[in-house]
TORDREN-942418 format. One line per field, with one value per residue (C-alpha): residue number from 1; residue in one letter; x, y, z. Coordinates in Angstrom, 2 decimals. Layout:
BEGIN
num	NUM ... .
residuo	a ... .
x	X ... .
y	Y ... .
z	Z ... .
END
This chain:
BEGIN
num	1 2 3 4 5 6 7 8 9 10 11 12 13 14 15 16 17 18 19 20 21 22 23 24 25 26 27 28 29 30 31 32 33 34 35 36 37 38 39 40 41 42 43 44 45 46 47 48 49 50 51 52 53 54 55 56 57 58 59 60 61 62 63 64 65 66 67 68 69 70 71 72 73 74 75 76 77 78 79 80 81 82 83 84 85 86 87 88 89 90 91 92 93 94 95 96 97 98 99 100 101 102 103 104 105 106 107 108 109 110 111 112 113 114 115 116 117 118 119 120 121 122 123 124 125 126 127 128 129 130 131 132 133 134 135 136 137 138 139 140 141 142 143 144 145 146 147 148 149 150 151 152 153 154 155 156 157 158 159 160 161 162 163 164 165 166 167 168 169 170 171 172 173 174 175 176 177 178 179 180 181 182 183 184 185 186 187 188 189 190 191 192 193 194 195 196 197 198 199 200 201 202 203 204 205 206 207 208 209 210 211 212 213 214 215 216 217 218 219 220 221 222 223 224 225 226 227 228 229 230 231 232 233 234 235 236 237 238 239 240 241 242 243 244 245 246 247 248 249 250 251 252 253 254 255 256 257 258 259 260 261 262 263 264 265 266 267 268 269 270 271 272 273 274 275 276 277 278 279 280 281 282 283 284 285 286 287 288 289 290 291 292 293 294 295 296 297 298 299 .
residuo	m s q s a a n r r g m i a l t f g m a a y t v n d v f v k l v a r d l p f g e v l f l r g v v s s l i l l a v i a m t g g l r f i a a s a t p m v l l r a l f d a l g t g f f i a a l i n m k i a d l s a v v m t t p l i l t a l a a v m l g d p v g w r r w s a i g v g l i g t l f i v k p g a g t l d w w a l v g l a a a f f g a a r d l t t r r i d p h i l s l v v g f y g t i a v m a s g a a i g v t e t w i a p d g a q w t m i t v a s a f l g l g t y l m v f a f r g v e i p a v a p f r y t l l i w m g v a g y v a f g e v p d g w a l f g a a l i v f s g l y a l h r e a v a r r q v a a l g p p p a .
x	-1.79 -1.25 -4.19 -2.84 -2.44 -5.98 -7.29 -5.50 -6.96 -10.41 -9.98 -8.97 -11.77 -14.40 -13.18 -13.38 -16.68 -18.13 -16.73 -18.43 -21.76 -21.30 -20.80 -23.99 -25.93 -24.68 -25.74 -29.11 -29.74 -28.74 -30.95 -33.88 -34.02 -35.55 -37.12 -39.98 -39.08 -40.62 -39.03 -35.59 -36.12 -37.29 -34.59 -31.73 -33.22 -33.29 -29.65 -28.47 -30.37 -28.82 -25.33 -25.83 -27.37 -24.36 -21.96 -24.02 -23.95 -20.16 -19.70 -22.01 -24.71 -27.75 -28.88 -29.24 -31.57 -34.91 -33.97 -32.73 -36.17 -36.63 -38.93 -35.94 -34.42 -37.75 -38.28 -34.82 -35.65 -38.81 -36.85 -34.22 -36.89 -38.44 -35.07 -33.94 -37.22 -37.16 -33.45 -33.81 -36.90 -34.88 -31.82 -33.81 -34.98 -32.13 -28.52 -26.62 -24.24 -27.20 -28.80 -25.56 -25.40 -28.98 -28.43 -25.29 -27.71 -28.36 -25.77 -27.26 -30.80 -29.55 -28.13 -31.45 -33.47 -31.15 -31.61 -35.39 -36.13 -33.31 -32.44 -28.83 -27.25 -26.91 -25.74 -26.67 -23.61 -24.66 -28.28 -26.94 -24.94 -28.09 -29.92 -27.16 -27.11 -30.85 -30.57 -27.97 -30.59 -32.81 -30.23 -30.62 -34.41 -34.74 -38.13 -38.54 -41.59 -41.58 -38.22 -39.05 -37.28 -39.75 -37.36 -34.85 -37.56 -37.87 -34.10 -34.49 -37.11 -34.53 -32.06 -34.68 -35.47 -31.75 -31.24 -34.19 -32.62 -29.27 -30.93 -32.80 -29.54 -28.11 -30.88 -30.42 -28.92 -25.15 -25.06 -27.14 -24.89 -24.56 -24.86 -28.20 -29.44 -28.48 -30.17 -33.50 -33.07 -32.60 -35.62 -37.70 -36.46 -37.32 -40.82 -41.41 -40.41 -42.88 -45.63 -44.95 -44.73 -48.42 -49.12 -46.55 -46.09 -42.80 -40.34 -38.16 -34.56 -32.09 -28.55 -27.08 -29.70 -29.16 -25.43 -26.03 -28.33 -25.78 -22.89 -24.95 -25.82 -22.20 -20.88 -23.67 -22.52 -18.88 -19.69 -21.64 -18.75 -16.18 -18.40 -18.43 -14.70 -13.86 -15.23 -13.80 -11.14 -10.75 -11.31 -14.64 -14.11 -10.89 -12.44 -16.07 -15.27 -14.14 -17.82 -18.00 -15.75 -19.07 -19.70 -16.51 -17.18 -20.79 -19.80 -17.27 -19.63 -22.52 -20.39 -18.73 -21.78 -24.59 -23.00 -24.51 -23.07 -24.48 -25.40 -23.79 -26.56 -26.45 -22.68 -23.11 -25.76 -23.49 -20.68 -22.99 -24.00 -20.37 -19.32 -22.17 -21.53 -17.82 -18.52 -21.07 -18.47 -15.97 -18.39 -19.22 -15.50 -15.18 -18.15 -16.63 -13.31 -15.09 -16.98 -13.77 -11.97 -14.59 -13.74 -16.10 -18.74 -17.85 -18.81 .
y	-17.91 -21.47 -23.47 -23.36 -19.57 -19.23 -21.38 -19.23 -16.11 -17.70 -18.67 -15.12 -13.54 -15.86 -15.27 -11.49 -11.83 -13.51 -10.66 -8.11 -9.93 -9.86 -6.07 -5.72 -7.90 -6.01 -2.63 -3.98 -5.39 -2.07 0.08 -2.35 -1.60 1.78 1.44 -0.86 -4.14 -3.30 0.14 -1.38 -3.82 -1.01 1.53 -0.95 -2.15 1.43 2.10 -1.33 -0.86 2.56 1.23 -1.70 0.54 2.85 -0.08 -1.48 1.93 2.19 -1.23 -0.47 -2.91 -0.60 -1.68 -5.28 -4.65 -4.85 -7.88 -9.72 -9.88 -13.55 -15.84 -17.47 -14.12 -12.95 -16.25 -15.94 -12.37 -13.64 -16.28 -13.64 -11.35 -14.17 -15.39 -11.87 -11.06 -14.19 -13.70 -10.11 -11.00 -13.72 -11.45 -8.87 -11.47 -14.00 -14.09 -13.56 -16.47 -18.85 -17.50 -17.86 -21.53 -22.10 -20.46 -22.57 -25.40 -23.68 -25.79 -28.98 -27.92 -26.99 -30.49 -32.02 -29.74 -30.46 -34.19 -34.00 -31.39 -31.80 -35.44 -34.76 -38.00 -37.93 -41.05 -42.23 -40.57 -37.08 -37.77 -38.75 -35.52 -33.55 -35.36 -34.66 -30.98 -30.65 -32.44 -29.81 -27.13 -28.83 -28.04 -24.38 -24.48 -26.36 -28.02 -29.04 -27.97 -24.24 -23.67 -23.73 -20.88 -19.98 -17.42 -20.20 -21.79 -18.45 -18.60 -22.12 -20.78 -18.18 -21.00 -22.87 -19.87 -19.13 -22.65 -22.21 -18.95 -20.66 -23.55 -21.13 -19.24 -22.40 -22.31 -18.66 -18.01 -17.60 -14.70 -12.56 -10.30 -11.30 -7.65 -7.39 -10.59 -9.12 -5.84 -7.58 -9.27 -5.96 -4.51 -7.47 -7.00 -3.29 -4.11 -6.62 -3.98 -1.54 -4.18 -4.92 -1.19 -0.78 -2.36 -0.22 3.35 4.45 6.74 9.30 8.05 10.46 10.98 8.14 5.69 6.67 6.14 2.65 1.73 2.99 1.17 -2.03 -1.77 -1.07 -4.07 -6.25 -5.30 -5.90 -9.32 -10.30 -9.24 -11.15 -14.25 -14.19 -13.38 -16.18 -18.95 -17.86 -20.25 -22.20 -25.76 -25.37 -28.19 -26.46 -23.01 -23.66 -24.72 -21.15 -20.18 -21.46 -18.62 -16.75 -18.56 -17.09 -13.56 -13.70 -15.10 -12.32 -9.63 -10.86 -10.73 -7.36 -5.51 -7.07 -9.04 -12.26 -15.61 -18.82 -21.54 -24.96 -26.69 -24.06 -24.49 -28.25 -27.81 -25.43 -28.00 -30.67 -28.34 -27.51 -31.17 -32.29 -29.47 -30.23 -33.94 -33.25 -31.14 -33.98 -36.50 -34.13 -33.87 -37.66 -38.00 -35.48 -37.32 -40.58 -39.02 -37.47 -40.82 -42.43 -39.96 -38.54 -40.86 -42.53 -40.61 .
z	-18.32 -17.07 -15.77 -12.21 -12.42 -13.80 -10.96 -8.38 -9.98 -9.81 -6.16 -5.20 -7.25 -5.78 -2.22 -2.62 -4.48 -1.41 0.71 -1.56 -1.21 2.56 2.58 0.53 2.96 6.02 4.63 3.49 6.97 8.54 6.33 6.62 10.36 9.56 6.10 5.02 3.30 -0.08 -0.11 0.48 -2.41 -4.68 -3.85 -4.08 -7.37 -8.69 -7.80 -9.06 -12.33 -12.91 -12.20 -14.59 -17.23 -17.08 -17.48 -20.38 -22.06 -21.65 -23.24 -26.16 -25.16 -25.04 -28.50 -27.32 -24.37 -26.16 -28.28 -25.19 -23.54 -24.42 -22.41 -20.68 -19.72 -18.30 -16.45 -14.94 -13.89 -12.15 -10.24 -9.40 -7.94 -5.90 -4.62 -3.72 -1.99 0.15 0.90 2.10 4.15 5.88 6.18 8.11 10.63 10.91 11.99 8.77 9.43 9.81 6.63 4.67 5.66 4.50 1.10 0.63 -0.18 -3.54 -5.47 -4.00 -4.92 -8.39 -8.84 -7.81 -10.11 -13.05 -12.48 -12.20 -14.86 -17.38 -16.87 -15.84 -14.57 -10.78 -8.96 -5.49 -3.94 -5.04 -4.06 -0.64 -0.46 -1.29 1.50 4.03 3.05 3.55 6.90 7.80 7.30 9.89 12.56 11.62 11.17 14.52 13.94 17.58 19.56 20.11 18.42 14.70 12.91 10.18 8.75 8.03 5.87 4.08 3.53 2.14 -0.28 -1.37 -2.02 -4.08 -6.27 -6.56 -7.91 -10.29 -11.50 -12.11 -13.89 -16.16 -16.83 -18.38 -21.01 -22.03 -25.46 -24.83 -27.29 -24.90 -22.82 -19.18 -18.12 -19.93 -18.27 -14.90 -15.77 -16.32 -12.94 -11.14 -12.93 -11.72 -8.14 -8.35 -9.65 -6.84 -4.30 -5.84 -5.70 -2.03 -1.34 -2.14 1.25 3.13 4.28 2.81 4.57 2.79 3.24 4.79 3.54 5.61 4.38 0.73 1.30 2.68 -0.21 -2.74 -1.06 -0.91 -4.61 -5.59 -3.66 -5.05 -8.55 -7.65 -6.19 -9.31 -11.56 -9.46 -9.55 -13.37 -13.54 -11.09 -13.30 -16.66 -17.97 -14.73 -13.53 -11.77 -9.20 -8.10 -7.72 -6.68 -3.06 -2.35 -2.54 1.03 2.22 2.37 5.67 7.12 5.86 7.07 10.44 11.01 9.71 11.84 14.98 14.25 12.91 14.95 17.80 16.40 17.48 15.89 18.37 18.38 16.42 13.70 13.39 13.14 10.45 8.53 8.70 7.24 4.41 3.57 3.72 1.48 -1.00 -1.24 -1.65 -4.39 -6.20 -5.85 -7.30 -10.17 -10.96 -10.90 -13.25 -15.67 -15.70 -16.43 -19.34 -20.68 -20.44 -22.68 -25.45 -28.07 -29.53 -32.84 -35.99 .
END
């Protein structure tokens, strides 16, 4: 497969991966209207874990599960649970288009964390892009008197823990199966739901609610698979911008499923976040080309 064909494949996979995530979010938001927050986290974690476990078994990976419980895998699972918990809490209480714009700051936060914690070189242009993206979130948070959207700050916390999860993923032994890494994440999410559930009165789900939880879990798994598939053998700067199609899918889903329409300030903030993210990707591509042009260091 040529590089251009691989890139096109990645673009299509990433676009449909974002659509799959959107379907998951819609069904989670629907079922969370009637079931307690912790119960939703727990039940979706149970179904997702069973689905992943079945796939791991079919691919012969069961024997690697115990040995894969390294400190980095467990730390990633913790960040995954925190990010998922904050995201679903915000999802229940926010317009999903607004929330999708807030969590689109994750790549920018990841760049900042990599610079601060790992010493990755980040020039003033990318720092500026990070600043513009975070300013964009202010138009969604609306910190004016009496208008502060606290749930948008919860969404920003989800973006932070999502970036911490991705940063930790970079430090996991590449020989550990991605499916197993994901399995530990779903177990952590399930455990967090159980912990929160201690403070709740759970309700026995009916058939329709079980169906929504199962559909959400299946589309979450599909989206995760398409995300991995999208970035294999492609030029990341060419494919990564299609992550922002999530804003389109979420906007359409929010309107069709819930009658939600983002206000003008939220749309402006989302535009700033997208612009800053695309510019940061552009600068990262420029930096990579400059490094490649220098060639390998002398022996």
